[in-house]
N, C-alpha and C positions, 0 to 999 in steps of 0.2 A: 594966497596965504604963504608965508615963508615957513621954512622948516623950524625956525626958532619959535614962532607962534604955535605951531603944532605941538612941539615938545612942551611948551609952557602949558597949553591946554590939557595935554596928557597928564602932566604932574598935578595940575589943579584937580582934575577929575579923580585921580588916584587918592589925593589927599582927602577930598570930600567923601569918597567911598569909605576910606578908613575911619573918618570921623563918624559917619553914620553907623558903621558896624560897631564901633566902640560904644556909641550911645545905646544901641539896641542891646548889647551885652550887659551894660550897666543896668538898664531898665529891667531886663529879665532877672538879674540877680536880686535887685531890690524887690521885685514883685514876688519872687519865690522864697524870700527870706522867711524862715520859720519863726513863729511866735513862741511864746512860753508854753510849756507842756502842762496841760490840765490833767490832774491825777484823778483816777477813778476812786470811788468810795473805798474799795478794797485796798488799793495801794495806799491811800491816805491813812486808813486805819492800821495798816501794817507798820506804819512809822511811829505809832504810839506804843512805845515799849515801856512797860511798867508805869510808874507814876510820873506825870509831867510836872516839873517844877517851874514856877514863874521866875523868869530872869529879866523882866522888863527894866528893872532898876540898874542892872549890870550892863550898861551900854558898851563898855570897853570890850567885853567878850562876845558881843553880838556880831553875827555874820554881816558883811557889807551887802545889803540887799538892793542898793540903789540902782545898779545897772539892770537888775531883774525888774524892779519897779518901773523903770523907764520903758522896758519892753512891754510890760503890762499896760502902761499908758498908751504906748504906740498902737497896740491892737485894741484899744478902747475897752479893756476889762476893768480898769480903774479910771475913774474920771479925773480930769486935770483940775477940776474945781476944788478938790479937797486940798487944804494946805498941807504941805509936806511935814510941817512940825506936828500936825495932829493926825498924820496918816498911820503911824504905828500905834496900835491899841494896846496889845500885850505881846509878850514873847515867852515861850515855854520851851524847856529843854528836858529830854528824858534823863533818867537817873544814871544811865551808862554813857552819856554824852555822845550819842550816835546821831540823833536828830534834833533839830530845833524847829519849832513852829512859830512863825511870826504872823500875828493877826493884824491885818490892815483894815481900817474902817472903810465902809462904803456909804453911799447915800441912804440906803435902807437901814432901818433899825433892826438889830439882831442878825444882820448879815455881815459876814466878813470874808475877805480873801485871805487864805492861809498860805503863806509861802513856806514850803517844807525844804529845809536845808539839811543836806547830808554832811555832817561835821567831819566825818572821816575822810571824805573826798574834797571837803571845802568847796562845795558846789550846791547851787540851788537845784533841788530835784524836780520841782514843779510847784503848781499852785492848786488849791482846792477851794471851791465856793462853799462856804459853811453857812447854813441857815439854821441858827439855834432854835428858832421857834418850831420849824417843821421836823428837823432832824432829831432833836433831843427833847422836844416838847417843853422847852425851857423858855420862860418869859423873862428876859433880862430887862430891867429898867435902867437906862443909862443915867449916870449922875448928872 
């Protein structure tokens, strides 16, 4: 074996080692990627300040939730079967414009995923699984 072949093999092995290390680092980053934060009942209730006013019809002022919704779908909290046009059920905002609650429909009746948005920070604070039947003894019949 000549010296040129040895140098060539050495560089190929260095290249392959670098590629393998790169793939392992990327895999670990994707594996350890955090999902959306689930809020406890206490934290969720602390975001209900005063009277919550429905703002569903005022789409222009609603927070952009779609990146957060995509994360919820990625970790399978929301199913991909639900049409995005029918995903947002209602939106509510407190009277001092600090928090916004956006209710997303689920496959179960009277169950919603509530995205809590901190309007002062312009950031989604987390989500809460709301079961109207068990939590508020409320039996809502959908139209």
